[in-house]
LUMFIVO-639690 format. One record per residue: y negated, z, x negated of N, C-alpha, C, O, CB in turn. Coordinates in pm, whole numbers, plus 50000, padded with zeros to 5 digits. Atoms other than C-alpha are relative to their C-alpha. Glycine has a CB too. Layout:
BEGIN
YZXYZXYZXYZXYZX/...
END
This chain:
BEGIN
499814992550155377597832428363499585016150050498955020050149498674992249849/499714986949944378157869728344498265005949923497644998349849501895008749931/501504993949996374537891628295500415007349883501545010749852499375009650144/500134997850184373667903027932499455018950006498495025050055498174985049899/500404987549982373857938027885498355003749919498225002349798501285008749942/501234994350042369837952127851499865006849942500455016549989499405003550052/500274992450142368847969927535498625003550022497754996150069500224990749852/501434991550074365927994227443500435010049863500755021749843499205012750137/499934994550161366268000627088498615008749956497485004349935500124985249883/500944987150046364388034826992500105005849824501175009849778500595014150108/499764995750173364058044726599498405000749938497674991549977501094985149893/501514997950053360478055526410499534991949846498534992949773499845017749976/499985002950135361308036226115499874984450035500874980250093501365005749909/499675011349938360167996626184501284992849917502274990649987498694991150010/498655002850063362877983325913500974997650119501354987550178500525012749903/498484998249911365657997526135499904994350110500974990050155500505014350040/499874999949856364597989926461499714983450005499864977250110498845011450092/499925013449988363857952026323501804995449970502474989850057498814993549884/498864998850033367187951426156500865002550102501784994450088500075007749916/499214994949852369107967826528499294984950063500054975750093499355020250099/499785012849850367277938526756500854990249903501724983949963498094989450088/499435019350061368597907126462501515006950037502354999950093499684991949751/498315003749981372057922126489500725000550158501804996850205500925012449903/499254997649848372267932026855499694986250079500474982650168499265015150100/499825011449952370567896126935500624989649965500514978750021499254997150015/498535008450034373317879726778500745003350083501744996250074500775002149870/498355004249960375847889727024499744998750139499025004750220501395012449967/500025014949855376137866527312499985013450122498925013250186502204984550020/499954988849882376687897227574498465009850025498225017150121501385011849950/500524990950010373857913827485498464992649982498444981249936500675008949899/500885003749985369537912627535499235011749922499985021349907499854996250126/501014990150057366887935427365499004999350086498464989050045499504997649860/501124996249890364387940627615498785007649949497555006449958500635009250111/501684986850076362137967927446500465004949910501665004849882499285015750089/499914993450144361547986027132498975013450065498065013250148499234988149835/500854988850025360228020927099500265015349890501225022149853499895004050137/500414994150173358838042026800500565015950019501275020749930497784999849950/499224989350015359868075726909500215002350158500314993550244499335012149909/499104996649889361008098827199499364999050120499884996050228500555013049990/501304999949865357488101327423500614979650061501264976250160497325001649890/500365016749971357168056327406501475000350065501364996250181499644986649839/498944999949973361158060227466499915002850165500324995150252500685008849910/499384999549817361148074427830498734990650039499014983450135500035020450113/501115006449938357588056927888500834986150031500984980950142498544999049898/499235013350009359718024527774501204992250121501274981650183500775002849872/499125000849918362878032827957499695001650194500454998450286500845010249934/500375006649866361058032828291499404990150034499314986050150499485005550060/500475012949941359498005028283500534993250004500294986150101499234994549974/498995009550033362207983828162501224998250093501754988550147500475003549874/498504997149925365248003828323501354995449961502294993850039499994994850126/499065005650073367557991328060501475003250005501695014750041499625001549891/498694995749952371317992028087500575009749934501295018249985500884990650002/499304989850111372168010727741498205003149916497424995049866501664989149863/501064994850175369238029527493501025004249914502075010449935498675016350003/499794996150133369868032227157499595006549922498965000649834500014994549950/501434987350049368108061127021500565007349850501645011549808499785017350155/499464989750132367878077526689499515014350078498995016750187499024996949809/499924985249931367988116226704498675008549941498305019549983501615008849953/500964992950111365088124026425498744991649994498394982749916500715000849841/501705009849956361458112226589499455011250004499935022350030499644989350165/500724987049919358338130726627499124997550062498434987650038499495010449936/501174996849922356008141226879501465003550143501565013250217498444983550018/498574997449898359618137727115501194996749930501304986049871500084990350141/498555006050065363078136126982501064993050042501134989450160500675008049962/499355005949890365648120727052501225004450125501944997750199500424991249935/498544990049906368098151027249498804997150103498974989650199500735022649953/501094997249878364608157027449500074983450102500304982250222497995003749909/500205013249927364198116927527501204997950098501114994150215499894987549894/498905004549927367758113727624500435007950140501215002750221501105000449903/500004996149938367528140127848499024995550119499414991250227500105008249949/500545010349884364988126728055499904984949988498814981050029498665003350031/499805009649936365828093128067501395003650088501465001050208500004988349907/498575000349879369728102828202499535006950095500125001850191501565007449960/500784992349932367808125728408498994990450145498894993550263499085007149872/501035008449929365388100128575500284983250049499714975450126498815000249899/499885013149979367578069328510501585000949970502104996949866499004990149907/499044996150008370938081428607501304987149956502364989249896499995007350120/499065014450040372758043728567499594998249852500254988849808499564983650103/500845007350120370838038728221501085008449924501185020449952498035002549968/499174993450117373668047327922499015008449914497995011249977500774988349902/500304994150115372418065827607501194998849870502305004149866499715014250044/499405000750142373538054727230499845007549898499294999449824499764990749949/500734996550056372728076827004500794994649847501904993949795499655014150045/499615006550164372498061826660498775007949891497555007949899499724977749995/500884988450041371568089426381501284996049872502354990049867499775018550111/499495000050125372208095326011501045015749950501265020249838498584997749910/499944982950000373798133226108501314999450054501664998850172498795010350102/498294999649982377738133326040500405012950032501315017349962500874996149865/499924985049989377638170626197500275000050164499634995350258498455009249941/499584993849873379648184526479498885007850135499115007950256500915010949939/500404992149900377078205226651498514990150026497774995050112499895017949951/500635011849948374548172626675500834992750068500284985450151499454992349909/498675011049901377778153726836499595008950115498805004250196502255000249951/499734990449860378088185327108498264997050048498234991450158500585022149959/500954996949951374078187927150499594986650052498964986850157499215007349917/500005015449935373928147627212500934995550119500604985550183500404990249890/499705005249904376718147127472499415008250103499135003050211501264997550002/500724990749923375118182127623498384996050085497795001950176499835011149893/501335006049936371808158027684500054990050062499004985550105499064997049925/499825005449953373638133827825500724989449945501664983750002499255000150046/499495013750036374278105627580501514995850020502145005550062499724998349862/498515003449934377928088727653500544992349848501674988449819499954986950176/499515012050168378098068527277499285012049899498375020049921498814976849977/500804987750144377548089426894500604989549931501784987449958500605021049950/499835007550130377678062926598498755004549934497625007049975500154983050011/500854997450142376378070126230499344984849958499724973149968501195006349857/500855017050069373668045026067500944992649917501074980349910498485002449875/499355009750135375998038625777501104991950048501434982249981500675009449866/499705011749951378308022726029499874989450110500734983050170500685001349995/500765006049907376008006326240500224984450030500014979150139498715002549959/499825011850014376887972126133501774994650039502254983750007499444998249854/498265000649922380937974526306499945009550121500705007150214501495007149883/499434992049904380688001726531498904996950124499434992950228500165016549947/501015000449919376757999926737500654990650153500964995450262498674992949906/499445002149922378027968726908501045003550096500905003650218500044995249967/498814995649873381537980227050499615011550057499905014450173501595003149950/500574984349871379838015427153498984999050102498685008450176499245013749923/500815000749888377347999227370500594989050129499864985550221498544995649939/499185008849959379967975727530500905015250075500785017050197500744988249863/499164989949918382458009727613498835007350069498965006550192501065010849903/500564991649938379528032827704499154989250136498534996050218499095009349884/500645004549913377988003427950501025000650103500665003250218499394988049969/499374996249946381318005028070500285012150081501205013150161500404997649948/499634984949941381238039928187500945008849928501665015650001500634999150135/499145001350079383168048527912499275012249867498095013449832500224982749973/500374989150102383068077727637499864994149834500774999249768501275012150011/499855000950175382428063927230499815007849937498655011949937499364992849930/499884993250132383408085426939500455001449911501655004049918500065005949991/499004999350132384368086826611501255004350083501195009450195499525012449860/498594990350023388618097426576499345014949960499475024750034501194993449847/499904988950027387458123726404498815007350087499055018250138500025000949857/500644989249914384578136726590500745002250174500405011550247498244994650009/499124999249885386858132926904500955011249945500975019750033500754985250043/499004992150037389318154626747499125015549977499565026050024500814992849862/501034990450012386288179126642499535011150131499445023350137498864991449962/500804996949868384768181927004501475005050074501205015350137499014984250083/499294995049962388338188627132500695012450005501355017950093500294994849989/499684991850090389008212626922498795014150025499115026050017499994991149852/501034992649982385748230326986500275000350176500475012050209498514993349928/499374994949883386688228827365500565011850001500045022750028500854992750038/498794988349981389798249327348499725012349937500295022949964501414995949940/499974982750069388298276927097498605005650103498645017650131499515001449762/500714996449888385308280427351499835002350185499065006150273499444994449968/500095001449832386648274727674500085008050069499755006250186500744993750061/500164986449909387278314427767498595004450021498285013650098500735012649933/501324991350017383668320127695498714993550058497574997650080499735002949844/501305006749921381808293427847500115001750114501184999750171499714986249991/499684996049816380818304428225499744986350065500174985150179498695013850090/500205010849903379758269928336501464988150008501284976250034498494992049945/498975007250054383548256228266500995011350041502125011149992499864995349838/498604994449924385598282328466500904995750089501114983950116499835008850061/498165008749939388688275428646499354999350172499404990350256502235016149982/500144998449806387378288629012499004992750005498934989550124499645016150093/501195010449960384338266029001500784988050067500724984750185499034994149855/499235007549931386718240229022501105000450092501534990050141500264995349939/499014998349868389298253329273498534998450089498554989650174501155018350021/500385006549841386368251929509499144989749992497974992550013499265010050104/499585009149981386198220829493500864992550048502024992150007499954999249958/499065006649922387268195429768500704991449887500564989549766499344991650126/499175013050076389828168429708499254990949924499274988049805500724990650099/500825016050001387408138329751498915008149880498655001449779498994992450205/500885000550141384828159629500500514998949887499944992949796499285010249974/499365003050135387458163029237500064986649960499584982549854501335004649994/499635010350028388578130729269498824992049953499034987149842500704995550097/501444999550082384488119629201499985005249890499684997149801498975006650056/500004992150106384648142228953500534995749875499884997549773500565009950032/499185007650074387298123928751499624987350015500114982049915501285001650027/500515015250027385888088128796498535003249949498024993649891499994988850153/501344999650073382528099628678500425004649886500194996649795498845008350056/500164995150121383348119328408500424992549893499994994449779500535010749994/498745003750083386208095928260499584982850002500004975349914501775005450086/500465013250072384508061128296499384991550159498484983150151501644990349897/500955005549849383198048728662498495001550039497915012250058500535007350123/501715005949941379498033628766500855012150110502015016450105499364976250065/500455001849853378698047029127500354990050038500764990950153498745000350033/500045012349886379068012829231501494998250016501964992850115499174984149950/498555006149994383108011829104500535014350057501625015650113500804993549832/499154993149926383508044229213499845002950159500665009550222500055011149934/500105005949835382078035429594501644992250039502494994550125498444984850012/499245011449925384348006529598501645004349965502534997550017499514982549934/498654997349979387658023829505500015012550099501015011950171500755002749860/499804991449910387218054029716499514995950111499265005350187499605011049970/500334999649912385988033929981498555006750061498415009350181500915002850026/501324990349942382428051930024498854991249974499054980849913499715016149915/501075003250045378988043129992499735003949898500265014349858499245001850059/500744994250108376858044329686499585009750002499905018049917499194995449966/500784985550003374498071929818501295011150052501185023150024498405000150128/498654988849955377778091529956500395000449858500435012349826501494994050125/499484996750129378968088429595498745009849886498885019749814500464983749934/501364988350057375198101029457500105014450071499905023649992498204993750050/500124987949994375528132229699501205006249977501295018549969499485003250106/498544990950098379188139229565499785003449853500525011249793501524989549983/500124998050141377478136629204499495014350002499855024249938499034989249923/501294991349970374628157429341501155017450016501335026849938498884992450198/498814987049958377248186129478500575006449896500475018649881501324995250078/499524999950089379168181729175499595010949898500175021049859499944989249975/500534994050109376808192028930499405014750044499165023649962498934990349938/500594983649948375368224829205501535006049965501625014549877499355002750214/499094991650022378918234829216500475006649887500875018249874500734995850037/499404989750119379838238128867499244999949906499615002249791501314997449939/501004991550077376638243228738499734991649887499414998949793500515014649955/499995009750051376378212128541498534995750006497764996250102500974992550051/501355005449948373248196028415499814986649929498644983049920498715010549969/499895006950035374228166528249501464986850021502644989250046499625006449920/498395015250028376978131628231500545006449888501705009849909499544978349936/499014991750159378018149727830500555009250114501455006950195498875011549821/499194988849889378618180528039501064997450114502025005150116498995006350083/498935000550005380668165828259501344989549955502444986850004499915002950084/498635003650053382548147328034500845010049897501935007849843499804986949929/499474992050108383008177527812500955011050150502075015350121498405009249869/498934991849917384558199328163500984989850031502114993650000499435007350141/498555006850004386948168428250500684998449910501824995649946500104989550031/499494998650132387978168827900500905012049954501795012149869498944999849922/499454987250020388818205827929500795003250102501675011650083499105009749981/498924999949887390518203328266501204988449995502224988950064499204998250141/498505007450066392938175328114499694986650130500644979350160502095013350023/499805007749854391868152828437500214988349943499774986549829498754999450118/499665017150032392978115928400499374991750144498764997250236502124996649984/500605010449907392018085328628501054998450098500824999250218499604985849930/499165000349905395328080828762500585012850098501575013850171500904994649936/499804983749876395188117428956499324998050074499245006950158499645016049968/500915003949847392768100529202501284992550090502144983850070498334985649970/498945001349877394688100629524499314987150047498144984450073500085013950130/500315012449867394938067529705499434997450130500204991650206500874996450043/500284999449899392818068629987500474992150122500034993150236499074999949980/499325004649919394998047430142501415003150038502085000450137499874990549976/498744986749998397898069830080500395007450111499625014050179499675011649918/499854987449936399868088630277499815014049969499555015249849500944999950027/499844990450044399858123130262498605014350005498825025249953500464994149881/
END
């Protein structure tokens, strides 16, 4: 039997939490292992439960969803965050990606989109509405020449293997999948990720995604370690 995706649901409205819990519990490949009412309790519960995916509201008291996302991603790198929000706004989208979220779903479409988003981010990919993807790509082109963190000279300083790991991290694969594909240990992949963050001055998985989009990197550009040349 395939392991279920373990979920933590975070929202400050009891009715919303209950609805999400009920909806997600009907998915045969998902299990809600906990709930939280704000960002602070979300971090606490995430550290306790170590879920695969956190479904995160943005606007909450005590600690908002963006701050909680940053904390969870920093302390639990393998845990993915799907933002579930009423804000159909590209600025919120940018902030969520910068915080480390890899999914962005509007509450108005939760019934049809949330389960799909959870499965996508669990695979290590990014889930965005098509319209948001166009906005994000346009934004990357517009500010590409002015954002210091994404200058090309940083990329040119990377080794070939670091470039391979960057492509796979940013565009879909987990540490374990990267290790298997590149014939490395998981610990070695983690070391490469730390070097990438330092060399490129990136702070989150979301920034890795943005960097890779700007560079136009793809999985099929990764060199086969068994091939010659």
